SENU-669480 format. One record per residue: residue in three letters; x, y, z of N, C-alpha, C in turn; chain. Coordinates in Angstrom, 3 decimals, always signed. Layout:
REM residues N
(nudo ALA (X Y Z) (X Y Z) (X Y Z) A)
...
END
This chain:
REM residues 83
(nudo MET (-40.713 +38.746 +60.990) (-39.283 +38.908 +60.910) (-38.628 +37.592 +61.307) A)
(nudo ASP (-37.909 +36.977 +60.369) (-37.310 +35.672 +60.580) (-35.797 +35.794 +60.507) A)
(nudo GLN (-35.149 +35.992 +61.664) (-33.700 +36.114 +61.717) (-33.136 +35.076 +62.666) A)
(nudo ASP (-32.032 +34.481 +62.250) (-31.343 +33.544 +63.123) (-30.509 +34.316 +64.133) A)
(nudo ILE (-30.431 +33.782 +65.327) (-29.593 +34.360 +66.375) (-28.403 +33.426 +66.557) A)
(nudo ASN (-27.215 +33.985 +66.480) (-25.990 +33.225 +66.702) (-25.643 +33.300 +68.182) A)
(nudo VAL (-25.156 +32.202 +68.725) (-24.766 +32.129 +70.125) (-23.290 +31.755 +70.185) A)
(nudo LEU (-22.551 +32.523 +70.937) (-21.131 +32.294 +71.122) (-20.876 +32.316 +72.623) A)
(nudo ALA (-20.250 +31.282 +73.149) (-20.052 +31.205 +74.595) (-18.613 +30.839 +74.930) A)
(nudo LEU (-18.152 +31.368 +76.053) (-16.828 +31.067 +76.578) (-16.961 +30.847 +78.073) A)
(nudo VAL (-16.407 +29.752 +78.566) (-16.405 +29.448 +79.995) (-14.967 +29.532 +80.467) A)
(nudo LYS (-14.721 +30.396 +81.438) (-13.392 +30.549 +82.043) (-13.541 +30.369 +83.537) A)
(nudo GLY (-13.210 +29.182 +83.995) (-13.385 +28.895 +85.416) (-14.848 +29.017 +85.800) A)
(nudo SER (-15.127 +29.890 +86.744) (-16.514 +30.077 +87.182) (-17.234 +31.167 +86.382) A)
(nudo GLU (-16.521 +31.824 +85.483) (-17.130 +32.900 +84.684) (-17.679 +32.364 +83.369) A)
(nudo ARG (-18.753 +32.990 +82.938) (-19.396 +32.629 +81.675) (-19.567 +33.890 +80.839) A)
(nudo TYR (-19.102 +33.824 +79.601) (-19.321 +34.916 +78.642) (-20.197 +34.352 +77.536) A)
(nudo VAL (-21.389 +34.919 +77.380) (-22.326 +34.447 +76.365) (-22.703 +35.637 +75.501) A)
(nudo PHE (-22.514 +35.493 +74.205) (-22.810 +36.557 +73.248) (-23.898 +36.080 +72.300) A)
(nudo LEU (-24.922 +36.881 +72.147) (-26.002 +36.625 +71.200) (-25.980 +37.733 +70.163) A)
(nudo TYR (-26.002 +37.361 +68.889) (-25.963 +38.379 +67.839) (-26.573 +37.813 +66.564) A)
(nudo ASN (-27.057 +38.704 +65.729) (-27.509 +38.261 +64.410) (-26.466 +38.691 +63.376) A)
(nudo ASP (-26.623 +38.216 +62.169) (-25.615 +38.462 +61.136) (-25.426 +39.949 +60.835) A)
(nudo GLU (-26.462 +40.731 +60.990) (-26.364 +42.166 +60.717) (-25.469 +42.883 +61.723) A)
(nudo HIS (-25.267 +42.282 +62.893) (-24.502 +42.924 +63.956) (-23.159 +42.240 +64.212) A)
(nudo ARG (-22.663 +41.543 +63.224) (-21.386 +40.833 +63.365) (-20.248 +41.801 +63.685) A)
(nudo THR (-20.202 +42.932 +63.024) (-19.140 +43.913 +63.261) (-19.197 +44.429 +64.702) A)
(nudo GLU (-20.385 +44.649 +65.199) (-20.530 +45.145 +66.574) (-20.049 +44.129 +67.602) A)
(nudo ILE (-20.322 +42.834 +67.370) (-19.873 +41.832 +68.337) (-18.354 +41.725 +68.323) A)
(nudo LEU (-17.747 +41.898 +67.154) (-16.282 +41.882 +67.077) (-15.694 +43.048 +67.872) A)
(nudo ARG (-16.318 +44.213 +67.787) (-15.860 +45.367 +68.575) (-16.036 +45.106 +70.076) A)
(nudo THR (-17.133 +44.470 +70.427) (-17.396 +44.157 +71.832) (-16.328 +43.225 +72.385) A)
(nudo LEU (-15.905 +42.248 +71.599) (-14.840 +41.355 +72.054) (-13.573 +42.150 +72.357) A)
(nudo GLY (-13.256 +43.119 +71.516) (-12.093 +43.972 +71.750) (-12.237 +44.808 +73.011) A)
(nudo ARG (-13.427 +45.342 +73.241) (-13.657 +46.135 +74.459) (-13.511 +45.271 +75.705) A)
(nudo TYR (-14.059 +44.062 +75.652) (-13.929 +43.160 +76.800) (-12.472 +42.812 +77.049) A)
(nudo ALA (-11.713 +42.561 +75.983) (-10.301 +42.193 +76.127) (-9.488 +43.338 +76.724) A)
(nudo SER (-9.850 +44.560 +76.413) (-9.095 +45.706 +76.925) (-9.529 +46.130 +78.334) A)
(nudo ASP (-10.573 +45.515 +78.863) (-11.060 +45.834 +80.207) (-10.272 +45.021 +81.237) A)
(nudo SER (-9.430 +45.674 +81.994) (-8.563 +44.983 +82.963) (-9.344 +44.365 +84.122) A)
(nudo GLU (-10.596 +44.738 +84.300) (-11.392 +44.167 +85.381) (-12.028 +42.833 +84.997) A)
(nudo LEU (-11.926 +42.473 +83.732) (-12.464 +41.194 +83.266) (-11.320 +40.210 +83.045) A)
(nudo SER (-11.622 +38.937 +83.170) (-10.611 +37.915 +82.883) (-10.538 +37.614 +81.388) A)
(nudo PHE (-11.379 +38.253 +80.624) (-11.454 +38.055 +79.168) (-10.181 +38.624 +78.539) A)
(nudo SER (-9.419 +37.772 +77.858) (-8.114 +38.179 +77.332) (-8.163 +38.462 +75.831) A)
(nudo TRP (-7.062 +38.996 +75.328) (-6.956 +39.215 +73.885) (-6.931 +37.880 +73.154) A)
(nudo TYR (-6.381 +36.866 +73.775) (-6.408 +35.527 +73.181) (-7.856 +35.055 +73.040) A)
(nudo ASP (-8.657 +35.242 +74.091) (-10.076 +34.879 +74.035) (-10.772 +35.611 +72.899) A)
(nudo ALA (-10.483 +36.902 +72.783) (-11.098 +37.709 +71.721) (-10.690 +37.188 +70.347) A)
(nudo ALA (-9.424 +36.817 +70.196) (-8.943 +36.320 +68.904) (-9.614 +35.002 +68.537) A)
(nudo VAL (-9.716 +34.096 +69.497) (-10.334 +32.792 +69.231) (-11.811 +32.955 +68.872) A)
(nudo LEU (-12.524 +33.767 +69.646) (-13.950 +33.964 +69.377) (-14.170 +34.721 +68.065) A)
(nudo SER (-13.300 +35.675 +67.760) (-13.402 +36.400 +66.489) (-13.244 +35.449 +65.316) A)
(nudo GLN (-12.321 +34.517 +65.446) (-12.103 +33.539 +64.388) (-13.352 +32.677 +64.199) A)
(nudo LYS (-13.991 +32.297 +65.287) (-15.222 +31.511 +65.196) (-16.326 +32.299 +64.501) A)
(nudo ILE (-16.425 +33.578 +64.806) (-17.436 +34.420 +64.168) (-17.168 +34.509 +62.673) A)
(nudo ARG (-15.922 +34.717 +62.305) (-15.579 +34.833 +60.882) (-15.783 +33.519 +60.143) A)
(nudo ARG (-15.450 +32.412 +60.775) (-15.694 +31.107 +60.140) (-17.182 +30.885 +59.930) A)
(nudo GLY (-17.976 +31.280 +60.900) (-19.422 +31.151 +60.765) (-19.938 +31.956 +59.591) A)
(nudo ALA (-19.381 +33.126 +59.384) (-19.789 +33.962 +58.255) (-19.404 +33.307 +56.941) A)
(nudo GLN (-18.240 +32.686 +56.896) (-17.807 +32.007 +55.680) (-18.697 +30.803 +55.393) A)
(nudo MET (-19.114 +30.102 +56.433) (-19.959 +28.919 +56.257) (-21.316 +29.267 +55.665) A)
(nudo GLU (-21.779 +30.478 +55.900) (-23.071 +30.890 +55.361) (-23.068 +30.919 +53.836) A)
(nudo ASN (-21.908 +31.101 +53.255) (-21.796 +31.182 +51.807) (-21.618 +29.821 +51.149) A)
(nudo ILE (-21.538 +28.748 +51.958) (-21.391 +27.396 +51.432) (-22.749 +26.713 +51.512) A)
(nudo PRO (-23.195 +26.092 +50.421) (-24.489 +25.400 +50.465) (-24.525 +24.384 +51.603) A)
(nudo ILE (-25.691 +24.232 +52.216) (-25.827 +23.400 +53.408) (-25.411 +21.956 +53.160) A)
(nudo LEU (-25.637 +21.416 +51.983) (-25.231 +20.042 +51.719) (-23.715 +19.897 +51.756) A)
(nudo GLN (-23.005 +20.890 +51.286) (-21.549 +20.839 +51.323) (-21.032 +21.004 +52.743) A)
(nudo ARG (-21.709 +21.774 +53.566) (-21.288 +21.974 +54.952) (-21.282 +20.666 +55.716) A)
(nudo ARG (-22.178 +19.781 +55.365) (-22.297 +18.513 +56.079) (-21.567 +17.392 +55.354) A)
(nudo ASN (-20.730 +17.749 +54.400) (-19.949 +16.784 +53.629) (-20.821 +15.767 +52.907) A)
(nudo ILE (-21.995 +16.177 +52.494) (-22.879 +15.328 +51.709) (-22.616 +15.652 +50.249) A)
(nudo PRO (-22.285 +14.629 +49.456) (-21.994 +14.929 +48.050) (-23.234 +15.457 +47.340) A)
(nudo ILE (-23.024 +16.456 +46.533) (-24.112 +17.040 +45.759) (-24.105 +16.358 +44.394) A)
(nudo PRO (-25.226 +15.753 +43.984) (-25.247 +15.075 +42.691) (-25.015 +16.051 +41.541) A)
(nudo SER (-24.239 +15.604 +40.587) (-24.010 +16.441 +39.415) (-25.197 +16.299 +38.480) A)
(nudo GLU (-25.216 +17.114 +37.454) (-26.334 +17.076 +36.503) (-26.373 +15.750 +35.747) A)
(nudo ASN (-25.234 +15.073 +35.635) (-25.169 +13.822 +34.897) (-25.622 +12.612 +35.711) A)
(nudo GLN (-25.713 +12.758 +37.030) (-26.108 +11.655 +37.873) (-27.627 +11.617 +37.994) A)
(nudo ALA (-28.167 +10.389 +37.922) (-29.616 +10.223 +38.038) (-30.029 +10.305 +39.505) A)
(nudo GLU (-31.161 +10.921 +39.764) (-31.703 +10.962 +41.115) (-32.739 +9.874 +41.262) A)
(nudo PHE (-32.757 +9.212 +42.402) (-33.715 +8.132 +42.621) (-34.783 +8.554 +43.575) A)
END
């Protein structure tokens, strides 16, 4: 079984929030961010949840872009010769 694990971390003062998830559980991690934000005993805010959710969604979008384009490396067209 070959699955990548995504790591998302937030440091707030002396507190550390570290989330590990795979792509199949993206929806669950988004729900977890909401639960943490609604927990008044945590310093984790709705702003934190929004920022981290955006990072998760951007990561999902990046998966659909070929790796060469992600790194801003031009992809040769069919008309260009390869050396």
